[in-house]
C-alpha atoms as an extended CHARMM CRD file, in Angstrom:
* protein
*
       296  EXT
         1         1  MET       CA            146.6620000000       96.6960000000       80.2470000000  PROA      1               0.0000000000
         2         2  ARG       CA            145.1260000000       99.1030000000       77.7270000000  PROA      2               0.0000000000
         3         3  LEU       CA            144.7360000000       97.7440000000       74.2100000000  PROA      3               0.0000000000
         4         4  VAL       CA            144.1060000000       99.9540000000       71.1920000000  PROA      4               0.0000000000
         5         5  THR       CA            143.7160000000       99.6520000000       67.4710000000  PROA      5               0.0000000000
         6         6  PHE       CA            144.9630000000      102.3600000000       65.1370000000  PROA      6               0.0000000000
         7         7  HSD       CA            144.9190000000      103.0270000000       61.4210000000  PROA      7               0.0000000000
         8         8  SER       CA            148.0100000000      102.4990000000       59.2700000000  PROA      8               0.0000000000
         9         9  PRO       CA            148.6800000000      102.3200000000       55.5070000000  PROA      9               0.0000000000
        10        10  THR       CA            148.3110000000       98.5200000000       55.7750000000  PROA      10              0.0000000000
        11        11  GLY       CA            145.0890000000       98.5770000000       57.8130000000  PROA      11              0.0000000000
        12        12  LEU       CA            144.2170000000       98.4780000000       61.4960000000  PROA      12              0.0000000000
        13        13  LYS       CA            147.0770000000       97.5740000000       63.8130000000  PROA      13              0.0000000000
        14        14  LEU       CA            147.1650000000       96.4720000000       67.4500000000  PROA      14              0.0000000000
        15        15  GLY       CA            148.7440000000       98.7450000000       70.0260000000  PROA      15              0.0000000000
        16        16  LEU       CA            149.4240000000       98.9640000000       73.7480000000  PROA      16              0.0000000000
        17        17  LYS       CA            149.0000000000      102.2160000000       75.6250000000  PROA      17              0.0000000000
        18        18  THR       CA            151.8530000000      103.0130000000       78.0190000000  PROA      18              0.0000000000
        19        19  GLU       CA            152.8900000000      106.1210000000       79.9270000000  PROA      19              0.0000000000
        20        20  ARG       CA            155.4750000000      106.8270000000       77.2060000000  PROA      20              0.0000000000
        21        21  GLY       CA            153.1500000000      106.3810000000       74.2430000000  PROA      21              0.0000000000
        22        22  ILE       CA            151.4740000000      103.7310000000       72.1030000000  PROA      22              0.0000000000
        23        23  ILE       CA            153.4900000000      100.6150000000       71.3320000000  PROA      23              0.0000000000
        24        24  ASP       CA            152.9770000000       99.4050000000       67.7710000000  PROA      24              0.0000000000
        25        25  VAL       CA            152.8680000000       95.7060000000       68.6400000000  PROA      25              0.0000000000
        26        26  ALA       CA            153.9080000000       94.3080000000       65.2470000000  PROA      26              0.0000000000
        27        27  ALA       CA            156.7210000000       96.8400000000       64.7510000000  PROA      27              0.0000000000
        28        28  ALA       CA            158.0510000000       96.3880000000       68.2830000000  PROA      28              0.0000000000
        29        29  GLN       CA            158.0040000000       92.6120000000       67.9350000000  PROA      29              0.0000000000
        30        30  GLU       CA            160.0600000000       92.8510000000       64.7510000000  PROA      30              0.0000000000
        31        31  ALA       CA            162.5320000000       95.3240000000       66.2450000000  PROA      31              0.0000000000
        32        32  LEU       CA            162.9710000000       93.3740000000       69.4780000000  PROA      32              0.0000000000
        33        33  SER       CA            162.7050000000       89.8700000000       68.0890000000  PROA      33              0.0000000000
        34        34  GLY       CA            165.9090000000       88.7790000000       69.8200000000  PROA      34              0.0000000000
        35        35  ASP       CA            164.3240000000       89.4200000000       73.2130000000  PROA      35              0.0000000000
        36        36  LEU       CA            161.0220000000       87.7640000000       72.2930000000  PROA      36              0.0000000000
        37        37  SER       CA            161.9870000000       84.5890000000       70.4530000000  PROA      37              0.0000000000
        38        38  SER       CA            159.6500000000       82.3920000000       72.4980000000  PROA      38              0.0000000000
        39        39  ALA       CA            156.7680000000       84.8130000000       72.9500000000  PROA      39              0.0000000000
        40        40  ASN       CA            153.3940000000       84.2740000000       71.2730000000  PROA      40              0.0000000000
        41        41  ILE       CA            152.4520000000       87.8150000000       70.2640000000  PROA      41              0.0000000000
        42        42  PRO       CA            149.3400000000       88.5610000000       68.1740000000  PROA      42              0.0000000000
        43        43  SER       CA            149.7580000000       91.0440000000       65.3480000000  PROA      43              0.0000000000
        44        44  SER       CA            146.1360000000       92.2510000000       65.2780000000  PROA      44              0.0000000000
        45        45  PHE       CA            143.0190000000       92.3630000000       67.4210000000  PROA      45              0.0000000000
        46        46  GLU       CA            141.5250000000       89.5680000000       65.3110000000  PROA      46              0.0000000000
        47        47  ALA       CA            144.6120000000       87.4150000000       65.9330000000  PROA      47              0.0000000000
        48        48  LEU       CA            144.3450000000       88.1480000000       69.6420000000  PROA      48              0.0000000000
        49        49  CYS       CA            140.7860000000       86.7760000000       69.6510000000  PROA      49              0.0000000000
        50        50  SER       CA            141.2770000000       83.8760000000       67.2340000000  PROA      50              0.0000000000
        51        51  GLY       CA            141.2640000000       80.9930000000       69.7230000000  PROA      51              0.0000000000
        52        52  GLU       CA            138.9800000000       79.7240000000       72.4470000000  PROA      52              0.0000000000
        53        53  ALA       CA            140.5160000000       82.1660000000       74.9430000000  PROA      53              0.0000000000
        54        54  VAL       CA            142.5360000000       85.3840000000       74.7270000000  PROA      54              0.0000000000
        55        55  GLU       CA            146.1210000000       84.9640000000       75.9420000000  PROA      55              0.0000000000
        56        56  LEU       CA            147.7750000000       88.2080000000       77.0810000000  PROA      56              0.0000000000
        57        57  GLU       CA            151.0890000000       86.7650000000       78.2580000000  PROA      57              0.0000000000
        58        58  GLY       CA            152.8660000000       87.5250000000       74.9870000000  PROA      58              0.0000000000
        59        59  LEU       CA            151.7560000000       91.1490000000       75.0790000000  PROA      59              0.0000000000
        60        60  LYS       CA            152.9250000000       91.4190000000       78.6870000000  PROA      60              0.0000000000
        61        61  GLN       CA            156.3380000000       90.0800000000       77.6380000000  PROA      61              0.0000000000
        62        62  LEU       CA            156.4730000000       92.6080000000       74.8140000000  PROA      62              0.0000000000
        63        63  GLU       CA            155.6050000000       95.4650000000       77.1450000000  PROA      63              0.0000000000
        64        64  THR       CA            158.3510000000       94.3840000000       79.5210000000  PROA      64              0.0000000000
        65        65  ALA       CA            160.8740000000       94.0990000000       76.6740000000  PROA      65              0.0000000000
        66        66  THR       CA            160.1970000000       97.6930000000       75.5740000000  PROA      66              0.0000000000
        67        67  GLU       CA            160.8850000000       99.2330000000       78.9740000000  PROA      67              0.0000000000
        68        68  GLY       CA            163.7370000000      101.7430000000       78.7750000000  PROA      68              0.0000000000
        69        69  LYS       CA            163.9630000000      101.3990000000       74.9870000000  PROA      69              0.0000000000
        70        70  ASP       CA            162.9500000000      103.7160000000       72.1540000000  PROA      70              0.0000000000
        71        71  GLY       CA            162.2420000000      103.1580000000       68.4890000000  PROA      71              0.0000000000
        72        72  ASP       CA            159.9230000000      103.9060000000       65.6140000000  PROA      72              0.0000000000
        73        73  TRP       CA            157.5100000000      101.4440000000       67.2280000000  PROA      73              0.0000000000
        74        74  LEU       CA            156.7510000000      103.9410000000       70.0510000000  PROA      74              0.0000000000
        75        75  LEU       CA            154.0670000000      106.3070000000       68.7730000000  PROA      75              0.0000000000
        76        76  ASP       CA            152.7610000000      109.6420000000       69.9940000000  PROA      76              0.0000000000
        77        77  GLU       CA            149.1240000000      109.0150000000       70.9830000000  PROA      77              0.0000000000
        78        78  ARG       CA            148.1840000000      112.5050000000       69.7870000000  PROA      78              0.0000000000
        79        79  LYS       CA            149.2460000000      111.6080000000       66.2540000000  PROA      79              0.0000000000
        80        80  ILE       CA            147.4980000000      108.2810000000       65.7330000000  PROA      80              0.0000000000
        81        81  GLN       CA            144.0230000000      107.7400000000       64.3210000000  PROA      81              0.0000000000
        82        82  PHE       CA            142.2340000000      105.3570000000       66.6570000000  PROA      82              0.0000000000
        83        83  GLY       CA            140.2220000000      102.4460000000       65.3970000000  PROA      83              0.0000000000
        84        84  PRO       CA            137.4830000000      100.7710000000       67.4490000000  PROA      84              0.0000000000
        85        85  SER       CA            138.8990000000       98.8950000000       70.4430000000  PROA      85              0.0000000000
        86        86  THR       CA            137.2070000000       95.6220000000       69.5860000000  PROA      86              0.0000000000
        87        87  SER       CA            137.0490000000       92.9900000000       66.8740000000  PROA      87              0.0000000000
        88        88  HSD       CA            135.4170000000       93.5860000000       63.4900000000  PROA      88              0.0000000000
        89        89  SER       CA            134.6740000000       89.8820000000       63.1630000000  PROA      89              0.0000000000
        90        90  GLY       CA            132.8640000000       89.2910000000       66.4520000000  PROA      90              0.0000000000
        91        91  LYS       CA            129.1800000000       89.5530000000       67.2730000000  PROA      91              0.0000000000
        92        92  ILE       CA            127.8510000000       92.8670000000       68.5830000000  PROA      92              0.0000000000
        93        93  ILE       CA            124.9470000000       92.4820000000       71.0090000000  PROA      93              0.0000000000
        94        94  CYS       CA            123.2580000000       95.4960000000       72.6030000000  PROA      94              0.0000000000
        95        95  VAL       CA            120.9490000000       95.7470000000       75.5940000000  PROA      95              0.0000000000
        96        96  GLY       CA            118.0940000000       98.2540000000       75.5720000000  PROA      96              0.0000000000
        97        97  LEU       CA            116.2650000000       99.8460000000       78.4930000000  PROA      97              0.0000000000
        98        98  ASN       CA            118.7840000000       98.5380000000       80.9990000000  PROA      98              0.0000000000
        99        99  TYR       CA            118.7930000000      101.4750000000       83.4380000000  PROA      99              0.0000000000
       100       100  ARG       CA            115.8850000000      102.0870000000       85.7810000000  PROA      100             0.0000000000
       101       101  ARG       CA            115.8780000000      105.8680000000       85.4510000000  PROA      101             0.0000000000
       102       102  HSD       CA            116.2150000000      105.6440000000       81.6660000000  PROA      102             0.0000000000
       103       103  ALA       CA            113.1870000000      103.3470000000       81.4620000000  PROA      103             0.0000000000
       104       104  ALA       CA            111.2860000000      105.8650000000       83.6070000000  PROA      104             0.0000000000
       105       105  GLU       CA            112.1980000000      108.8620000000       81.4190000000  PROA      105             0.0000000000
       106       106  SER       CA            111.2090000000      106.8230000000       78.3350000000  PROA      106             0.0000000000
       107       107  ASN       CA            107.7880000000      106.0690000000       79.8750000000  PROA      107             0.0000000000
       108       108  MET       CA            108.4370000000      102.3710000000       79.3920000000  PROA      108             0.0000000000
       109       109  PRO       CA            108.0320000000       99.5930000000       81.9470000000  PROA      109             0.0000000000
       110       110  VAL       CA            111.0920000000       98.0220000000       83.5140000000  PROA      110             0.0000000000
       111       111  PRO       CA            111.7230000000       94.9170000000       81.3930000000  PROA      111             0.0000000000
       112       112  GLU       CA            111.4680000000       91.4730000000       82.9600000000  PROA      112             0.0000000000
       113       113  SER       CA            114.1780000000       90.0760000000       80.6640000000  PROA      113             0.0000000000
       114       114  PRO       CA            117.0230000000       91.8280000000       78.8100000000  PROA      114             0.0000000000
       115       115  VAL       CA            115.8890000000       93.6550000000       75.6770000000  PROA      115             0.0000000000
       116       116  LEU       CA            118.3810000000       92.6190000000       72.9870000000  PROA      116             0.0000000000
       117       117  PHE       CA            119.2110000000       93.9020000000       69.5220000000  PROA      117             0.0000000000
       118       118  PRO       CA            122.2250000000       93.5910000000       67.2130000000  PROA      118             0.0000000000
       119       119  LYS       CA            124.6270000000       96.0030000000       65.7000000000  PROA      119             0.0000000000
       120       120  TYR       CA            127.0580000000       95.0390000000       62.9490000000  PROA      120             0.0000000000
       121       121  ALA       CA            130.6640000000       95.6940000000       61.9890000000  PROA      121             0.0000000000
       122       122  ASN       CA            129.6250000000       98.5750000000       59.6910000000  PROA      122             0.0000000000
       123       123  THR       CA            128.6280000000      100.5410000000       62.8090000000  PROA      123             0.0000000000
       124       124  LEU       CA            132.0790000000      100.4450000000       64.4010000000  PROA      124             0.0000000000
       125       125  ALA       CA            134.1600000000      103.6140000000       64.6150000000  PROA      125             0.0000000000
       126       126  GLY       CA            137.0960000000      104.8240000000       66.6710000000  PROA      126             0.0000000000
       127       127  SER       CA            137.5810000000      107.7620000000       68.9690000000  PROA      127             0.0000000000
       128       128  GLY       CA            138.2090000000      110.8800000000       66.9080000000  PROA      128             0.0000000000
       129       129  GLU       CA            136.3800000000      109.6220000000       63.8300000000  PROA      129             0.0000000000
       130       130  ASP       CA            133.7330000000      111.8340000000       62.2530000000  PROA      130             0.0000000000
       131       131  ILE       CA            130.2670000000      110.2610000000       62.3240000000  PROA      131             0.0000000000
       132       132  PRO       CA            128.0940000000      111.1050000000       59.2870000000  PROA      132             0.0000000000
       133       133  LEU       CA            124.4040000000      111.8160000000       59.8780000000  PROA      133             0.0000000000
       134       134  PRO       CA            122.4160000000      110.7170000000       56.8140000000  PROA      134             0.0000000000
       135       135  ALA       CA            119.8400000000      113.1820000000       55.4940000000  PROA      135             0.0000000000
       136       136  ASN       CA            117.0200000000      110.6030000000       55.4890000000  PROA      136             0.0000000000
       137       137  ALA       CA            116.5090000000      110.8640000000       59.2740000000  PROA      137             0.0000000000
       138       138  THR       CA            116.2780000000      113.7850000000       61.6840000000  PROA      138             0.0000000000
       139       139  LYS       CA            115.9170000000      112.5520000000       65.2780000000  PROA      139             0.0000000000
       140       140  TYR       CA            119.5190000000      111.7320000000       66.1260000000  PROA      140             0.0000000000
       141       141  ASP       CA            120.1750000000      110.8300000000       69.7660000000  PROA      141             0.0000000000
       142       142  TYR       CA            123.2050000000      109.9690000000       71.9020000000  PROA      142             0.0000000000
       143       143  GLU       CA            123.5900000000      107.0410000000       74.3280000000  PROA      143             0.0000000000
       144       144  ALA       CA            126.6460000000      106.6300000000       76.5720000000  PROA      144             0.0000000000
       145       145  GLU       CA            127.2350000000      102.9690000000       77.4030000000  PROA      145             0.0000000000
       146       146  LEU       CA            129.6320000000      100.5940000000       79.1160000000  PROA      146             0.0000000000
       147       147  ALA       CA            130.7990000000       98.0780000000       76.5270000000  PROA      147             0.0000000000
       148       148  LEU       CA            132.7070000000       94.8640000000       77.1350000000  PROA      148             0.0000000000
       149       149  VAL       CA            134.6340000000       92.3930000000       75.0220000000  PROA      149             0.0000000000
       150       150  ILE       CA            134.4830000000       88.6630000000       75.6640000000  PROA      150             0.0000000000
       151       151  GLY       CA            137.8260000000       86.9390000000       76.2740000000  PROA      151             0.0000000000
       152       152  ARG       CA            136.8810000000       83.2400000000       76.5910000000  PROA      152             0.0000000000
       153       153  ARG       CA            134.3810000000       81.0400000000       74.8020000000  PROA      153             0.0000000000
       154       154  ALA       CA            131.2570000000       81.0970000000       76.9710000000  PROA      154             0.0000000000
       155       155  ARG       CA            128.3880000000       78.6140000000       76.8720000000  PROA      155             0.0000000000
       156       156  TYR       CA            125.9920000000       77.9000000000       79.7680000000  PROA      156             0.0000000000
       157       157  VAL       CA            128.0050000000       80.1210000000       82.0980000000  PROA      157             0.0000000000
       158       158  SER       CA            126.7240000000       80.7910000000       85.6110000000  PROA      158             0.0000000000
       159       159  GLU       CA            126.2050000000       84.3420000000       86.8020000000  PROA      159             0.0000000000
       160       160  ASP       CA            128.8160000000       83.7830000000       89.5230000000  PROA      160             0.0000000000
       161       161  GLN       CA            131.4610000000       82.8980000000       86.9350000000  PROA      161             0.0000000000
       162       162  ALA       CA            130.3980000000       85.2250000000       84.1300000000  PROA      162             0.0000000000
       163       163  LEU       CA            132.8600000000       88.0650000000       84.7670000000  PROA      163             0.0000000000
       164       164  ASP       CA            135.7470000000       85.6030000000       84.3800000000  PROA      164             0.0000000000
       165       165  TYR       CA            134.8480000000       85.5040000000       80.6650000000  PROA      165             0.0000000000
       166       166  VAL       CA            135.2560000000       89.2580000000       80.1550000000  PROA      166             0.0000000000
       167       167  LEU       CA            138.5100000000       90.3750000000       78.5290000000  PROA      167             0.0000000000
       168       168  GLY       CA            137.9810000000       94.0670000000       79.1920000000  PROA      168             0.0000000000
       169       169  TYR       CA            135.7730000000       97.1270000000       79.0900000000  PROA      169             0.0000000000
       170       170  CYS       CA            135.5240000000      100.2400000000       76.9500000000  PROA      170             0.0000000000
       171       171  ASN       CA            133.4040000000      103.3130000000       76.3330000000  PROA      171             0.0000000000
       172       172  GLY       CA            130.6280000000      102.7840000000       73.8120000000  PROA      172             0.0000000000
       173       173  HSD       CA            128.3090000000      105.2140000000       72.0350000000  PROA      173             0.0000000000
       174       174  ASP       CA            125.0680000000      103.6600000000       70.8070000000  PROA      174             0.0000000000
       175       175  VAL       CA            124.0970000000      106.4310000000       68.3880000000  PROA      175             0.0000000000
       176       176  SER       CA            120.4040000000      106.1610000000       67.5230000000  PROA      176             0.0000000000
       177       177  ALA       CA            118.1230000000      107.6160000000       64.8640000000  PROA      177             0.0000000000
       178       178  ARG       CA            114.8690000000      107.5960000000       66.8150000000  PROA      178             0.0000000000
       179       179  ASP       CA            112.5770000000      108.2090000000       63.8260000000  PROA      179             0.0000000000
       180       180  LEU       CA            114.0570000000      105.1470000000       62.1170000000  PROA      180             0.0000000000
       181       181  GLN       CA            114.2240000000      103.1270000000       65.3450000000  PROA      181             0.0000000000
       182       182  PHE       CA            110.5060000000      103.4210000000       66.0480000000  PROA      182             0.0000000000
       183       183  ARG       CA            109.2900000000      103.2760000000       62.4510000000  PROA      183             0.0000000000
       184       184  THR       CA            108.4730000000       99.6290000000       63.2080000000  PROA      184             0.0000000000
       185       185  SER       CA            108.4610000000       97.4830000000       66.3520000000  PROA      185             0.0000000000
       186       186  GLN       CA            111.9760000000       96.2800000000       65.4210000000  PROA      186             0.0000000000
       187       187  TRP       CA            114.7330000000       98.7410000000       66.3620000000  PROA      187             0.0000000000
       188       188  MET       CA            117.4120000000       97.5550000000       63.9290000000  PROA      188             0.0000000000
       189       189  LEU       CA            117.2870000000      100.2740000000       61.2630000000  PROA      189             0.0000000000
       190       190  GLY       CA            117.7010000000      103.1550000000       63.6750000000  PROA      190             0.0000000000
       191       191  LYS       CA            120.6470000000      101.4530000000       65.3650000000  PROA      191             0.0000000000
       192       192  THR       CA            122.7390000000      100.0930000000       62.4830000000  PROA      192             0.0000000000
       193       193  VAL       CA            123.5830000000      103.1460000000       60.3740000000  PROA      193             0.0000000000
       194       194  ASP       CA            127.2610000000      103.2670000000       59.3530000000  PROA      194             0.0000000000
       195       195  LYS       CA            129.5930000000      104.3120000000       62.2150000000  PROA      195             0.0000000000
       196       196  PHE       CA            126.7600000000      104.3820000000       64.7620000000  PROA      196             0.0000000000
       197       197  LEU       CA            128.8650000000      102.5520000000       67.3830000000  PROA      197             0.0000000000
       198       198  PRO       CA            132.0340000000      104.4860000000       68.1920000000  PROA      198             0.0000000000
       199       199  ILE       CA            133.9590000000      102.4840000000       70.7810000000  PROA      199             0.0000000000
       200       200  GLY       CA            137.1980000000      103.2230000000       72.6110000000  PROA      200             0.0000000000
       201       201  PRO       CA            139.7060000000      104.7630000000       72.7160000000  PROA      201             0.0000000000
       202       202  TYR       CA            141.0480000000      101.8440000000       74.7900000000  PROA      202             0.0000000000
       203       203  LEU       CA            140.0070000000       98.3710000000       75.8030000000  PROA      203             0.0000000000
       204       204  VAL       CA            141.0000000000       98.2600000000       79.4710000000  PROA      204             0.0000000000
       205       205  THR       CA            141.5120000000       94.7290000000       80.7390000000  PROA      205             0.0000000000
       206       206  ALA       CA            139.1030000000       93.6230000000       83.4420000000  PROA      206             0.0000000000
       207       207  ASP       CA            141.7610000000       93.4510000000       86.1640000000  PROA      207             0.0000000000
       208       208  GLU       CA            142.2980000000       97.2210000000       85.8600000000  PROA      208             0.0000000000
       209       209  VAL       CA            138.6170000000       98.1540000000       85.9080000000  PROA      209             0.0000000000
       210       210  GLY       CA            137.2160000000       96.5480000000       89.0300000000  PROA      210             0.0000000000
       211       211  ASP       CA            133.5090000000       96.1960000000       89.7110000000  PROA      211             0.0000000000
       212       212  PRO       CA            131.5760000000       96.8680000000       86.4830000000  PROA      212             0.0000000000
       213       213  GLN       CA            128.5180000000       97.7210000000       88.6130000000  PROA      213             0.0000000000
       214       214  ASN       CA            130.2190000000      100.6840000000       90.2500000000  PROA      214             0.0000000000
       215       215  GLN       CA            131.3980000000      102.7970000000       87.3310000000  PROA      215             0.0000000000
       216       216  SER       CA            130.4850000000      106.4180000000       86.7110000000  PROA      216             0.0000000000
       217       217  ILE       CA            129.0330000000      107.0300000000       83.2480000000  PROA      217             0.0000000000
       218       218  LYS       CA            129.0030000000      110.5190000000       81.7460000000  PROA      218             0.0000000000
       219       219  LEU       CA            128.2740000000      112.1480000000       78.3960000000  PROA      219             0.0000000000
       220       220  TRP       CA            128.8450000000      115.7130000000       77.2830000000  PROA      220             0.0000000000
       221       221  LEU       CA            127.2170000000      117.2800000000       74.2120000000  PROA      221             0.0000000000
       222       222  ASN       CA            129.2310000000      120.2730000000       73.0280000000  PROA      222             0.0000000000
       223       223  GLY       CA            130.7120000000      120.5560000000       76.5190000000  PROA      223             0.0000000000
       224       224  GLU       CA            127.3590000000      120.3750000000       78.3510000000  PROA      224             0.0000000000
       225       225  LEU       CA            126.9820000000      117.4530000000       80.7430000000  PROA      225             0.0000000000
       226       226  ARG       CA            123.8720000000      115.5690000000       79.6010000000  PROA      226             0.0000000000
       227       227  GLN       CA            124.2390000000      112.0970000000       81.1340000000  PROA      227             0.0000000000
       228       228  ASN       CA            125.6640000000      111.6580000000       84.6260000000  PROA      228             0.0000000000
       229       229  SER       CA            124.9000000000      108.3340000000       86.2650000000  PROA      229             0.0000000000
       230       230  ASN       CA            126.4150000000      105.1130000000       87.5210000000  PROA      230             0.0000000000
       231       231  THR       CA            126.2990000000      101.5340000000       86.3000000000  PROA      231             0.0000000000
       232       232  SER       CA            124.7830000000      100.5950000000       89.6770000000  PROA      232             0.0000000000
       233       233  ASP       CA            121.4530000000      101.7410000000       88.1630000000  PROA      233             0.0000000000
       234       234  MET       CA            121.5100000000       98.8560000000       85.6570000000  PROA      234             0.0000000000
       235       235  ILE       CA            118.4830000000       96.5820000000       85.7700000000  PROA      235             0.0000000000
       236       236  PHE       CA            120.4890000000       93.5770000000       84.5690000000  PROA      236             0.0000000000
       237       237  SER       CA            124.1230000000       93.4720000000       85.6900000000  PROA      237             0.0000000000
       238       238  VAL       CA            127.0470000000       92.7110000000       83.4120000000  PROA      238             0.0000000000
       239       239  ALA       CA            127.3880000000       89.2790000000       85.0190000000  PROA      239             0.0000000000
       240       240  TYR       CA            123.7050000000       88.5480000000       84.5000000000  PROA      240             0.0000000000
       241       241  ILE       CA            123.8190000000       89.6770000000       80.8520000000  PROA      241             0.0000000000
       242       242  VAL       CA            126.8520000000       87.5090000000       80.0060000000  PROA      242             0.0000000000
       243       243  SER       CA            125.3100000000       84.4890000000       81.7600000000  PROA      243             0.0000000000
       244       244  TYR       CA            121.8890000000       85.0800000000       80.1890000000  PROA      244             0.0000000000
       245       245  LEU       CA            123.2670000000       85.3580000000       76.6610000000  PROA      245             0.0000000000
       246       246  SER       CA            125.4410000000       82.2820000000       77.1010000000  PROA      246             0.0000000000
       247       247  GLN       CA            122.3660000000       80.1460000000       77.7580000000  PROA      247             0.0000000000
       248       248  TYR       CA            121.2410000000       80.7560000000       74.1540000000  PROA      248             0.0000000000
       249       249  ILE       CA            124.2620000000       81.9880000000       72.1800000000  PROA      249             0.0000000000
       250       250  THR       CA            127.8490000000       80.7710000000       72.3200000000  PROA      250             0.0000000000
       251       251  LEU       CA            129.9020000000       83.8710000000       73.0730000000  PROA      251             0.0000000000
       252       252  GLU       CA            133.3140000000       83.8980000000       71.4200000000  PROA      252             0.0000000000
       253       253  PRO       CA            136.5000000000       85.8700000000       72.1230000000  PROA      253             0.0000000000
       254       254  GLY       CA            136.1290000000       89.2550000000       70.4480000000  PROA      254             0.0000000000
       255       255  ASP       CA            132.3480000000       89.4390000000       70.7950000000  PROA      255             0.0000000000
       256       256  THR       CA            131.1700000000       92.8370000000       72.0170000000  PROA      256             0.0000000000
       257       257  ILE       CA            128.2980000000       93.4540000000       74.4180000000  PROA      257             0.0000000000
       258       258  VAL       CA            126.9690000000       96.9890000000       74.8680000000  PROA      258             0.0000000000
       259       259  THR       CA            125.0930000000       97.1690000000       78.1380000000  PROA      259             0.0000000000
       260       260  GLY       CA            122.5920000000      100.0350000000       77.8940000000  PROA      260             0.0000000000
       261       261  THR       CA            122.3960000000      103.7630000000       78.5650000000  PROA      261             0.0000000000
       262       262  PRO       CA            121.3420000000      105.7530000000       81.6360000000  PROA      262             0.0000000000
       263       263  GLU       CA            118.9230000000      108.6490000000       81.8660000000  PROA      263             0.0000000000
       264       264  GLY       CA            119.5370000000      111.9520000000       80.0960000000  PROA      264             0.0000000000
       265       265  VAL       CA            118.9980000000      110.9960000000       76.4490000000  PROA      265             0.0000000000
       266       266  ILE       CA            117.3830000000      113.5300000000       74.1150000000  PROA      266             0.0000000000
       267       267  SER       CA            114.2820000000      111.3890000000       73.5510000000  PROA      267             0.0000000000
       268       268  GLY       CA            113.5180000000      111.6510000000       77.2650000000  PROA      268             0.0000000000
       269       269  HSD       CA            113.6940000000      115.4560000000       77.2700000000  PROA      269             0.0000000000
       270       270  PRO       CA            111.3650000000      117.2530000000       74.8190000000  PROA      270             0.0000000000
       271       271  GLU       CA            113.1790000000      120.5260000000       75.5420000000  PROA      271             0.0000000000
       272       272  PHE       CA            116.4050000000      119.1920000000       73.9950000000  PROA      272             0.0000000000
       273       273  PRO       CA            116.9130000000      119.5750000000       70.2280000000  PROA      273             0.0000000000
       274       274  TRP       CA            118.0840000000      116.5050000000       68.3240000000  PROA      274             0.0000000000
       275       275  MET       CA            121.7660000000      116.1620000000       67.4720000000  PROA      275             0.0000000000
       276       276  LYS       CA            122.9670000000      117.7830000000       64.2620000000  PROA      276             0.0000000000
       277       277  ALA       CA            126.0610000000      118.1190000000       62.1160000000  PROA      277             0.0000000000
       278       278  GLY       CA            128.7780000000      120.0140000000       63.9650000000  PROA      278             0.0000000000
       279       279  ASP       CA            127.9690000000      118.5260000000       67.3710000000  PROA      279             0.0000000000
       280       280  LYS       CA            130.6920000000      116.9310000000       69.4900000000  PROA      280             0.0000000000
       281       281  VAL       CA            129.9910000000      114.1110000000       71.9480000000  PROA      281             0.0000000000
       282       282  THR       CA            132.3880000000      113.0490000000       74.7110000000  PROA      282             0.0000000000
       283       283  ILE       CA            131.8140000000      109.9050000000       76.7610000000  PROA      283             0.0000000000
       284       284  GLU       CA            133.6860000000      108.8140000000       79.8750000000  PROA      284             0.0000000000
       285       285  VAL       CA            132.9200000000      105.6260000000       81.8020000000  PROA      285             0.0000000000
       286       286  GLY       CA            134.9540000000      105.0280000000       84.9570000000  PROA      286             0.0000000000
       287       287  ASN       CA            138.6970000000      104.9760000000       84.2010000000  PROA      287             0.0000000000
       288       288  LEU       CA            138.2820000000      103.9810000000       80.5450000000  PROA      288             0.0000000000
       289       289  GLY       CA            139.4810000000      107.2830000000       79.0770000000  PROA      289             0.0000000000
       290       290  GLN       CA            137.4130000000      109.6020000000       76.8950000000  PROA      290             0.0000000000
       291       291  LEU       CA            135.6510000000      108.7100000000       73.6610000000  PROA      291             0.0000000000
       292       292  ASN       CA            135.3140000000      111.7850000000       71.4260000000  PROA      292             0.0000000000
       293       293  ASN       CA            133.4710000000      112.0980000000       68.1160000000  PROA      293             0.0000000000
       294       294  PHE       CA            132.1970000000      114.8880000000       65.8960000000  PROA      294             0.0000000000
       295       295  PHE       CA            129.0450000000      114.5190000000       63.8130000000  PROA      295             0.0000000000
       296       296  ILE       CA            129.0340000000      115.7160000000       60.2400000000  PROA      296             0.0000000000
């Protein structure tokens, strides 16, 4: 299943990507209410993640009910404005220096424990959104990342069981202002500028993704391939990260974890100029679709 959020006059709405288009969940539920009288169908991403565990059965029933039918609830994907494919109310936890070759190009030692930092809801953006680059920084860098969304409340979870707590995966772009990031020993300022975490376009449920440690991860800047790696180069696996965090922090449905970037970032290549207004970045991790954003 591929979940999306998209903008509407009443705010962000929940959608399902199908071969025929995007199902507007709330509109389809209203139009097909006779076929779905007993289904528990969330009307938003926040509603989907409001309990102790995400329940997808209602959405599966809705998808089945729409087969062979048409209506205003079936949208042309090319005409929607994507929102971020995660919750605005959940925690956002990022992992730094989590690829061996990226640590090497950064001239930093391989960490012995996950390097963690937060982002906040102000950083979220959707595929296709323009990302403003404030004038009070200059060293703007890209970072393609595999992101995941938690689907069950997780506390003291073992590494062996950790992936069972993942709802799904999506492309993430940890945009970074390096001059702000390294102004102090704390990275927060350079990571939390508005819209500095585009994520999407889809949240692909874990059953359709497979092994998170065997996913290609690519980034193009203005059509030039800059990052081309695989999640197998991670220092700390997705399972380890989820388990590790759960020993200290209760992870809730809708929490987002962004798992680090591979080699190829601008800061590791002095010959590369920093990003600037007018640049386009495309990210593609595994079968998660393409995340596209322009910088302005």
